[in-house]
N, C-alpha and C positions, 0 to 999 in steps of 0.2 A: 898321275896319268897311268892308265892301264894300256900297255902296248901289246900288239899282236904282230907277228912277222908272217907275211903272206907271200906265197910263190905262185906265179902263173906259169904253167908249162905251155909256152907258145911253140907248138910242135909243127913239124913238116912231115906228115904221114905219107906213106905210099898206099895209094888206093888199092883195096882188096888184099893187102899183105898184112893179115891180122897178126901173124907171129912177129914180124918186124915192128909193127906199131905197138904191140904189147911190150916189146923190148924197150922202145922209146919211153913208155910209161915208167918202166922199172928204172931206167937210167935217169930220167927226169926226177923221179921221186928221190933217188939217192943223192943227186946233186942238190935238190931243194933242201933235204935234211942237212947236208953238209953246210949249207948257207944259213942254217938256223931257222928254217921255216917251220911254223906251227900249223898253218893251213896251206894246202896245195890244191890248186884248181886246174883242171884239164879242159881242153877245147871240146866242142861238140863233135861227136862221131869221129874222133881222131883214131880210134882203134880200127876203124874200117875204111876211112875216107868217105867222102860224101856220096859218091856214085858207086859204091861197092856192089849193090844188088845187081847191077848190070853185068858184073864180072863173075861173082861167086854165088849169087843168089842169097837165100836166107835160111836154108836148111840147117846150117851150122849154128844158128843162134839158139841158145839154150836158156832154160830158167836159170836165174842167178841167185846165189853165187855158184858158178861152175868151177871146174877144177882150177883153171887159171886164176879166177878172181879169189878163190880161197887162198891160193899161194900169195897173191898180191896183198890181200888183207893181212897175211902173216908178216909181209914186209912192212906194211904200214904200222903194225903193232911193234915191230922191232925198232922203228924210228920214233914211235910215240907221237905221230902227227895226225891231223885230220885231213882227209882227201875227198874232194868233190870229183868223182870219177864218172865220165861219160862212157856208157857201154850199152849196146842193144840188149834187150831181154825178151824172152818168150814167156807168156802166161799160158800154161798148158790147159788150165781149167776153162779159161775164156776162149782159147784158140786164137789169141791175138799176140802181136809183137809191139814193142814200144821202144822209142828213143828215150832212154832213161839216164838220169844222173843219180848215182848212188853216193850217199854221204857215209864215208867209212870213218868211224871214230878212232881215237888213239890207242884203243885196245884191240883194234882190228875187226870190231863188229860193225855191221851195217846198221846205222842208227836212223836212216831215213832215205827216201828216194823221191824224185820228182819225174813223172813221165810227161814228156813234151805235150802240151795242150794244143798248140797251133802246128800240128803236123801238116806239112805242105804236100802238094801233089807232085807228080813226076818222080824224082829220085827218092823221095820220102814216102812214096805210096805204100811201101811195105809196113809202115808204122801207123798204128791206130792212135788217135788222140787220147791223152790221159784225161781222167775225169776228176782227180782230186787236186785241189789247190790249197795248200796249207803250209805255214812256216815250219821249218825243221829246227829244233833246239840243238845248237852246235856248241861243243866245248870251246871255251874262250882261251885257248892256249894254256898258259901257266896261271891264268887268273881264275879264281873260283867262280862258278856259275856258268851259264850258257848264253849264247846269243841266238835269238829267234831269226833265222835266215830264210829269206824267200828265194828259192831257186827258180830261175826262168831260163829256158833253153832257147837261144837264138830268136826265132820269130815270135816266141812268147812275149818278147819285149816290143813288138811292132806297134801295138796299141796298149792302152792302160788297163784292159780288162783283167788280165792275169795279175800284173803287178799291183793293181788297185785292190784286188781281193786279198792279196798277201799283206798289204799295208793295213787293211781293215782288221785283219786277224792278228795283228801285233808284230809283224816282221820289223826288224830294226835295220836291216841291211839286205840288199839284193845281190846275188851272185849269179852271173850269167855265162855259162859255157856257150861258145858260139863258133859257127863256121860261116862267117859273114864278111865276104870280101867286097872291095869297091867295084864300081861299075853301074850299069843301068839300074840294078836292084840293090845297090849298096846302101849301107846305113847313111841316113840323112838327118841326124839329130835325134833319132828315136831314143837312144840310151840317155842322152841329156834330158830329153823331155820327160822320161819316166821319173827322173829325180825331182823334177818340178811338180809332176802330178802327185807323187807320193810323199815327197819330203825325205825320201830315203836315198842314201848313196848307193852306187852300183859298181861292182867289180866285174869286168867283162874279160874273159880269157878267150882269145881268138887263136887262129892258126896261121901257118905259112904253107908255101908249096903250090904246085900245079896239080890240076886234074884234067886230063885230056887237053883239048884246045880251047875250051870255053870257060874254064874255072881257074882264075888266077887269084890266089890268096897271098901273093908275095907282098902286097901292100896292105893286107888286113891288119887292123890295129887291135891291140889289147889295151884297154883303157880303165881308168878309175874316174868316175864322174860324181859330182856333188853340186847341188844347188844350180843345176842347169849348165855346168861347165865341166870340161875335162880337166882334171888336175894331174893326171898321169896318162901318158900314152906312148906306145912304141910299136914299131913293126920290125920284122926280122928278115925280110927278103925271103930267100929260099931255105934259110937255115932254121934249125931248132934251137930254142934258148929257154932258159929259166929266168923269169923276170921277178925280182924279189923287192918287197918294200915293207916298211913299218907303218902300222895303223894304230891310231889312238881310239880305244874302245869307249872312252868317256865322251869325247867330242864327235866321234864317228867321222874322223877326218884323217888324211894321211899325215904321218910325221915326215916321211921321206919326200924330198923335192924331186926325185927322179928314181927310176928303177935301178937296182943293181943287176947287171946282166951277166949271165954265165952261158956260154955257148956249149951245145952238146955235140 
């Protein structure tokens, strides 16, 4: 059995407080490393909060890696882990901005990125849809070789078009940073259905907290699903937590029966 220890940073960000939320990322990474994690997954747009553009606009968004991300990559290298980091980015050549997940390897280098394809209207209007859909070869912890991972960001999982392309291109696992709470537009089996459509397991890292009066993420769940069923799930109320579990790379199934939880 080839095992991998995975940590989800189920965080409660403060909308538009980029400095505070970056501190959460650093604290969560440290705690995950202390818990033995080899992969660390963050939620969608936790650096900014979902409705940040209404408060601080977008002029501060830079091409990546900016100064902070370079420091964060150094911290990743110090711990020797792999991080799926959600962070907005600007493409100066195209004059566009993207809702992006960067995959940072254990040496601190950016080894891949996925720009959200299904960028929504409203609070996500600042973000252009990504055009490239391809698995990212990700180091498999202490095991020799790599795992072709399909990254799908929140609404990318709503239908099977993005996940299906990733499966056709050889992905063995789906990783989904999300900001998807319950309610009228909450998840209704989309994650589980993607595992049935593709035959691939999915790891979904969600978030906690409130934003204004209309966005309540306090019962948003971080899940692992396989064969159409949730095999791990947790929500953290208003708090930030690190949810850690062990994964069998041979069977592509969880070894852990539940998350190990550490509160931040």
